[in-house]
N, C-alpha and C positions, 0 to 999 in steps of 0.2 A: 253726516254731521255738518251743519251749516258752518261756513267759514266766517270768521269775524273780520271787522274792518282792520284790526291790527295785522291779521295774516295778509290781507290785501295790501297793506302798506309795505310789508316785507317784500312782496312781489314787485310793487311799484319801485321800491328802492333798487332792486336788482335791475329793473328795466331802465331806470335812470343811469345806473352804472354802466349798462350795456352801451349807452350813448356818451360815455366818458364824462358824465357829470360827477364832480367831486362832492359826494354827499356829506362828507364830514369836515370840510374845510371851514365851515361857518360863514362862507361868503356866497358860494354858488347856489347852495340849496339851504333854505331856512325852513325849519319845521315849526308848526303851530305858530305861524307868523301872526302877530297882533295887528289888527286893522284899526283904522281911525275911529270906528264906532265901538271898539272894544271886542268885536268878534275875532275869531281866529281862523285863518286859512290853514288847511292841512299842510300845504307846501307853498313856498314862494321860490320860483326859479329866477336867478339873477345873472346878470352879465359878469364879465371878468372884473369889472370895477365895482360890483356890488349893486348896480341899478336893477330894480325889479323889472322883469320881462313878462312873467306868466304866473298865474295861480294854478295849482293842481288841486282839484277837489276829489278826494278819495272816498270810495264807497266799497262795502264788501261785495264779493262776487255775485251774491244772490240779488243785488239791486242793480237795475239797469243804469249804466253810467250816465245816460242821457237824462235820467230823472233828476240829476244834481245840477242841471243847467242854470236854474234861477239862483240857486245858492252860489254857483260859480260866478255868475254875472255880478251878483251883489258884492262878492268878495273882490273881484277884479276892479269894480268901480271904486270900492273903498281903498284898494291898494294903489289905484292909479296905474294899472298895467294894461297893455293892449290885448293880451292873449289869455285864454283859459284852456287847461287840459282837464278833461273829466275821465277818471279811471277807476276800475274796480279790480285790477290785477289780471283781468282776462282781456279787456278791451280798453282802448284809448281813443278819446275823441278830442279833436282840436277845434278851437273856436276863436276867430277874430270878432269878438262879441259886439264891437261898435259898427262893424261893416257888414256882418253876415247875420242872417235871420236864424240859422241853425248851426249847431256844431256838426262836424263830419268825422267819420272814423278815419284813423290813420294807423299804420302798422306799428309805429314806434313813437316814443317821445322824440322831439327834435333835439339835436345836440345844442350845446351852448352857443357855438359859433353860428349854426344855422338859425337859431332863435334871435341872436343879435343882428344877424344880417336881415332877417325878415322885419324886425322892429325898425331898423334904420330905413329900410326900403319903404315901409309903411308911412313913415314921417315925411318922406320926400315924394311920395307918389302923386302923379297928376293924371288927369283924364287922357288916355292915349289918343283919343280923337282930336285933341287939341295939339298934337304933335304932327308935323307934316310928314307925309310919306316920302321917302327918298325915291323919286321917280327914275333916277338913273339905274336903280336896282330893278324895280318892277313898276313901270309907269303906264302899262296898258290899262285901259278902262276896267276890264274885268279883274285885273290883279289888284287895282285900288279898291274896287267894290268888295273883293274878298277880304282885303286888309281891314277896311272899315267895318264890315259885317262882324268879323271876329273880335275886333276891339269893342264894338257895341255890345256883343254878347258877354265879353269879359266884364265890361262896365256894369252889366246887369247881374253879375255874380255867378254866371254860368262857368263851370270849370271843365266841361267836356264838350268838344265840338268836332264835327266831321266835315272835311272839305273834299269834294269830288272835282278834280280838274283833269281834263283829257291829257294823255301823254303828249309832250311836246309844247305845252302851253306855259311852261315855266313854274312848276310847283316849287322847286328848290329856291328859285329867285324870289318868288312870292313869300316863301317862308323866311328868307333872309331879310326882306324888307320889313316883315312883321316883327322879327326878332329885334332889329335895329330900333323900331318904333317903341316896342315895349321896354327895351333897355332905357331909351331916352326918357320914357315916362316913369321910370323906376317901378314898373310893374313886375319886372323880373331882373335878376342879377346872375342867374346861372341856368343854362339850358342844356337839355339832353336831346340830341337829334338821333333817332333810331332808324336804321336801315336793315335790310335782311341779308346783305352780303357785304363783305369788306370792300370789294371793288367799288360798290356804290357809295360807301363811306368816303373813299378817296375822291370820288367825283364831287361829293358834297363839300369836302374839305377845300377843294379847289375853288368852288363857288363862294364859300364863306370867306376864304382868304382874300379873294379878289374884291369882294363887295363889302366886307365887314372888317376892314383892317384894324379898327380900334377895338375889336372884340376877339381876342386870341382864341383859337380853336385847335383841336387836336383829334386824332383818331385813336380811340382806345382799343387795343388788341387784347386777345385772351391772355390771362395771366398777369396783366398789368393792373396798376391801381389808378384811381381817379387823380387827376392833376388839379389840386385845389385852386391854383393860381390862374387857371384857364377859365374862360367864360362859357365856352361851348364845347361839350363833349359829343363826339360823333362815334357811334359804335353800333354793334348788333346786340340783340338780347342774349344771344349765346355767349358773347364775349364777357357779359356781366354776370353770368349765372353763379360764378364762384365767389364774387366779391360784393354783390349788391347789399347783402345782409349786414355788412360791416359798416354801412352808412345809415344815417338817420333818414326818416321819411321826408324830412325837410330839406334834404341836400339840393334837390332841383326844384326850381320855381316854375319851369315850363318844360313839357315833354312833347316833342313833335315826332310822330311815328309815320315815316314815309312808307307808302304802300302797306297801310295798316291791315289790309285784308289778309296779308300773308304772314304777319308777324305776331299777332297779339293773343293767339289762342293756344290751347293745349298746355304743354309743360312750361312754356315761356311766360305765360300770363302773370304768374305770381311775381316775376321780376318787375314787370311794368307797374303792377298794382302796389308795389312796395313804396313808391314815391308819391308824394302828395301834390306835386306840381299840377298846374293847368294842363290838361291833356288835349292835344289837337291831332287828329288823324288825317293823313293825306292819302288819297287814292285816286287812281285813274279809272277805276272800274265803277260802272254805274251801280248804285246801291238800290237797284230795282230788280227784283227777280220773282216772277210769279211761280206758283207751284206747278206740278205736272198737270197734264190735261185732265187726269182723273181727280185732281184736287189734292193729291198727296204731296207732301214736301219732299225734296231731295237734298243731297249734300250741298248743292250750290245755294238753294233757298235758305238752308240752315246757316250757311256761311254769311250770307247777307244779313239775315236776321240777327246773328250773333254780333256782327259789326255794328249794326244800328243799336242793339241793346247795350253793348259795351259803352258806347258814347251817349246813351240815354236819349236818342232821337228816333223819330219815325221816318225821317228823310235827312239828307245832308244839310248841314248848317248853311253851306254855300255850294253851288254846283255850276260848273262851266263845262258843258258837254262837248263831245267830239263833233256832233252835228253843228252846234253853234260856232265852234272854233273854225270849222271848215267854211261855214256860211259867211263868217266875218273875215275870212281871208288869213287867219293866223296859222292854219294848217292846210296841207295839201289834200284835196279830195282824191278819191280813188275810183277806178273802174275794176270790174271783176271779170276775169275770163274763167269759165268753169267747164270742166270736161272730166269724165270718168271712163275707166275701162269697162268693157262689157261684163267682166267678172264682178267689179265693185259696184256697178250701177244696178244690179239686180236687187229687188226688194226682199227676196226670199233667202238670201245668203248664198255663199259660194259652194257649189257641189264639188266634193272631192271623192274621186274613185280610188280604189286600191292601187291601180296601175299608175296613178298620178304621183305617187309618193316614192321617193328614193329610200327604200327600206334599209338598204345596206349601210347607210351612214348614220342610222339612228342608234342611240344608246338603248340598253335593255328596258329601262323604265318607260321611256317615250314610246318605244315599239309596243310594249304591253298596253299602254294607255290607248294607243291608236287601234290595236287589235280589238280591245274591249269595246271601243266605240263602234267599230264596224260590225262586231257581233251583235251589239245592242240594236243597230240599225236593221240588221238582217232579221231580227226577232220581232220587229214591228209588224203590225197588220194594216195594210199590206207591207211586206218586207221591202227594204230599200237597199240598193247596192252602193249607196253613197252616204257620206256624212255631210252635214251642213256646217259651215263656219261663218261667223260674223266678219264682214270685210274689215271692221275696225281692229281685229286682232292680227291683221297682216303686219308682218315685220316684228311682231312680238312673239307669236307662236308659229306662224306659217309665213313663208315668203313665196311669191310667184315672180321669178326673175323677169318674165316677159312683161309684167305690169310695170316694173321700174323702168325698163327700156322704153315702153310705150309712153310713159310720163315724160321722160327726158326728150324723146323725139318730138312729142307734141309741143313741148316748150320751145324747142328750136324752130319748129315749123311756124309757130305763131310769131316768134321773134323775127324770123326772116321774111315771112309773107304777110303777116297780119291775118285778120279774119273779119269777114263782113258781118255787121250786126243785122238785126231784124229789119232795119230800114234800107239795107243795101250799102251802108257806108263802111268803107274799109277802116278798121281800127287796128292800130299797131302799137305795141308797148314801146317804151323808151329803152334804148340800149344803155346799160350801166350796171352799177353795183346791185347785186341780187342776193337775197337771203333765202335759204331753203330750210324749212322746218321738217326734221326727220324724226323717226321713232326711237331708234337705238344706234349704238356705235356702229354696228355692222351695216345697218341701213344707211347711215351717213357716209361710211366708206364707199358703199356701193354707188350711191347717187353721185358723190364727188367724182368717182372714177368715170362713171358713165357720162356725166356732163363734161368732164375734161376731154374725153375722147370725142364727144359730139361737136365740141367747139375747138378742136385742135387746130383748125385752119386759122383761128384768130390769135394763136400764141406766137410770139416772136421767135421762140425756139422750143424744141420738144421738152426740155427739162423744166420749163416754166409751168407753174400750176395755174390753169384757168379757173379751177375749182378746188377748194380745200374744205376741211371740216374741223369742227371743235365740239367737244363733248364734255359734259359736266354732270355729276350727281346721278350716274346710272349704275354705280356699283364699284367695288374695290378693284383698282387696277384698270378701270375703263376710262377714267377721265384723261383728257388731253393734257399732257404735262407742260407743253409750251403754248397753252391756249391763248394767253394774253399777247404773246408775240405774234401769233397767227392773226388775232383780231386787229392788232396794230397795223400789220401789213395790209390787211383788207381795207382798213380805213385810210391809210396814208399812201399806199402804192397803187399802181395801175392794176397789178395782178396780185392775188387772185381777184377776178371779177365776181365770182360766186363763192359764198361761204355757206356750207351746210351745217346746221346747228342742231344739237340735242341739248336742250335746257340752258345753253349758254347765252343765246341772243334773244330769248323770249321776252326778257324784261330788262330794263335798266341800261340798254345799249343804245347809244346815240350816234347815228351816222346819217346826216341829212341827205347824203348823196344816194342812198338806197332808193331805187326806182321800181324794183320788183320784189314781191314776196311770193314764195311758192309753198303752198300747204301740201306736203306729202305726208303729213301727220294729222290725224283727226283728234280733236279735243271736244269733249262735251261741256267743258267749263267756259262759260261766257267771260269769266274773269280772265282766264289765260288767253282766250281768243282776242279780247280787247287789248291785252298787253302785247301780244304778237303783232296785231294790226298796227299798233303804235310805232313799230319799227320803221314804217314807211311814211308817216304823216308829216314829218318835219319838212319845212320849206328849205329849198336850195335853189340857187340861180339856175334858170333853164329847166325847172322841174314843175310843169303846170299840173301834173297828175301822176299818181303811181298806180301800178297794176298789181292786183292780187290774183294769182293763179290758184284756183281751187280744184285739186284733183282728188279730193276725199269727201266732198259733200258737206264741208263744215259751214259753208255760207247758208245753206238751207236751214241749218239748225239755229244759227245765231243772228242772221240779218232778218229780223222780224218786222212787224208792221211799224215799229217805232223808228226803223232805219238806223244806219250806222252802228249796228250791233248794240243798241241800247239795252238789250235784254230779250231773251226769247226762250222758248221751251228747251229743256234739256232732253235729248233723245235717250231713252233707256236702251241698253244693249239687249239684243235678243238672247234667250237662253242658249247655252252652248252645251254640247254633249259631254265635255270632260274638261279638266282643269289644265293648268300650265305644264306643258312638256319641258323637259330639261334642255333639249336642243331645239334649234330652229328647224322646222320641218319644211323642206323644199318641195314645192308642188310643181311638177313638170306639166304645165298647161299653157296653151297659147292664150295670149291676152292682148288686146289692142283697144284704142280709144273708140268708144261707142259714138258714132257721128251724131246721133240724136241728142247727145248730152252737151254738145258744143254750144256755147252761147256767151254773149257779152251781157252783163247786167250792171246797172248803176242806179242812182237814186233819182226820184222825181222831186218836185219842189216841196212836197210834204215830207220828204225824208224816207219814202218807201222805195224799196228796190224793185226796179222794173227793167225791161229791155231798154237799152240806150235809146232815148228819144228826147230831143231837146224840147224844152218848154216853148210852146208856140208863142206865148205872150212875150217871154223874155227874148226869144230869137227876133221877134218883130221889133222890139225896143232897140236891141243892139244894131239890127239892120238899119233902122231909121237914123241912129246916130252915125253909122258908117256912111250912109248916103249924104247926110248933112256935112260930114267931113269931106267927102269926095268932091261935092259940088263947089266947095270953097277953095279947091286947088286945081291947078292946070297940069294935066298929065297927057302923055301921048296915047293914042288908041291901044298900042301894045301894053303900055303900063296899066291902062284902065282894065283891059281884059285880065291881066294878072291880078290886079287888086280885087276884081270881082270874085276870083277864086278864093282870095283871102276872106272876102265877105261871106262866101258860102261856108267856109270852115268855121267862121265865127258864129254864124246862125246854127249850123249843125251841132256845134259844141257849146251852145249857150249855157247849158247846165254844168259844163266842165271847166271851161276856160275862164280865168279872171284877169287875163291879160293876153297879149299876142306879142311874141318876141321873135328875134332872129332864130332862136332854137327851134321854133315850130317849123321852120323851113327844112329841117332835116328829116321830116316825116312825110308820108303820102298826104295829099297828092303832089306836094311841091318837090319831094325827093325824086319823083318820077319825071319831073320836068327840068331836072338839072339842079334843083335845090338852091342853096344859098348862093353858090357861085354864079349860077345863071341869073338869079334875081339881081345880084350886084351888077352884072353886065348890063341888065335892062335899065337900071336906075343910075348908071354912070359911076359905079364904084361902091365899095363896102360902106364908106362913111355916109354917102348920100342915102343908100338903102337903110342904114341904121337910123338916120334922122326921120325918114318917112315912116318906118315901122313904129318908132317911139312916139311920134306925133299921132299916128293912127290909133295906137293903143290907148294913149292918154285921152283922146277924144271919145273913144268908144267906151272905155272902162272907167275912166276917171282915176282919182287917187286910190292907191292900194295901201293896205296896212303894211307897216314895217315888218321885216323878217327876222328881227333880232329877238 
């Protein structure tokens, strides 16, 4: 039976009451309101003092609410109000009819206070492009370009935008500068800033408190209510899930979702879509992801597609990529040392024999699964005495203790001795803070113990931890209870030097002093890979480059032709003979680093990963600048010979170095010649040496971007 308009009005009355409208006080809501031309509006919504704010045009459910737009416009014009709601009891559309071409769906009517606030904001609004950006908050060129781009889009009436900015380039500060500008222009008066973990919310709160002192903010935790007097709410979608429906869709004017690729889909999406504010997504992950080689989409492709679709774009509204940030000197470049054990380097999978397995420690279910797998292999034609496992299931289903030992020993060997690249140049990582990405808690414990033992000679006393571990989100009872305290020690104290992580440091962790990343965990997700890589890219004094150790083959998957992990194919795992065993199966096999897999790789000028080889053109240019500097100074023959060693390093590292500092003297070949101490003797003291090096670097490299 068709529903009547009267029935629809009953539903609309209930919907208004849900947003605390006093429908019977004769002031807030007026029915059959008589207009200046004699027509009647179904509803007039008024402020607390009785001033008209919006017309509600009601239709029965069988009529599309949008069909009443012209009538709504006419009535609003006659009533002299800025807003129109079109409703049929099932859907509600909102329309700022003088500023917008079309009405848009909203989840609820706006509350009286939200409607009053938007009306006042509308009267005072100015073009945000006419408001100066606070360059003390975000004054870099690309940050200002991003700010201007978003303000321009908002001025055009667009309400969804996506920003891609590489980790470490200041997304939060850029957001803070944008928020300040939009508040000053009266475009927004209440902001929701969403993150995916409370620790990240606390970091954002610190940034906003420091730079937006005039705009009070707070972190909303689960079970609490919104604080109406605050201007910026920082929280997670999960913390809002039980309260969001108690607020009108007009409560927030601007919603910024940090790392939006992880937060906005699935069961949390309805929370985000409840509010009508301008939506801006921030991500450090490239929104470019091709299908698999056979043309079929995968989960990663679908994720990128859904992100773009949510924001209604086919590419980011603004993008500042990792490659550009490194090229322009705002982030540190990286070199990659890759090596794999003979077991994991095989293309066919790891062969497991019956005698390789410690059967006596297995639970009955796992034992049966393995027995069935060996029986199935024996029944093949020709029969096989082994089963095959994918190397990427190591530490999840199987472990080869010898492999973990080989990885740790290889790490120490390269740290101690370096490794010659394809051109015969000795490359050596920097000694300093190191993050290891592990698979499980047990794997993290194992690696931390092995590293601690391997570097015991560097500890001041036996009880000090050279390596520690932190774990999160791997199962009940598995998380590290004092994880934040361990992370603080890693950041603030000399020891531990190495922190092994399972899900804790992959994203949102800032420690510029990190100079090495060790991948002992494979990921097929370019999204996660880029986040993990970002843990090393932040600039720090004396850090010209950081080193990525790849022991799992992740670089071959994600460092494609675009360079810097801008996106690459996702490798599909090979079929496996059986599913997850209940216990970790220990495989008693010898394993060691395959010497044919050892290599240094880095990027060429086009951003492609190749064996380390300095750009000849750039090397010649830097060499010419060096020679020009050298001839303008008087040095002794011994000093000139030493300086020519510096020139050789500058030429050989033309694609890596963006300056030359005293810290470079701590590494080969200078460390093999007495290092900084010997150089200071040669130039008559530390102060004189420092002046020579600073003048040399300035002449060869010129001005460098700031590191803040």
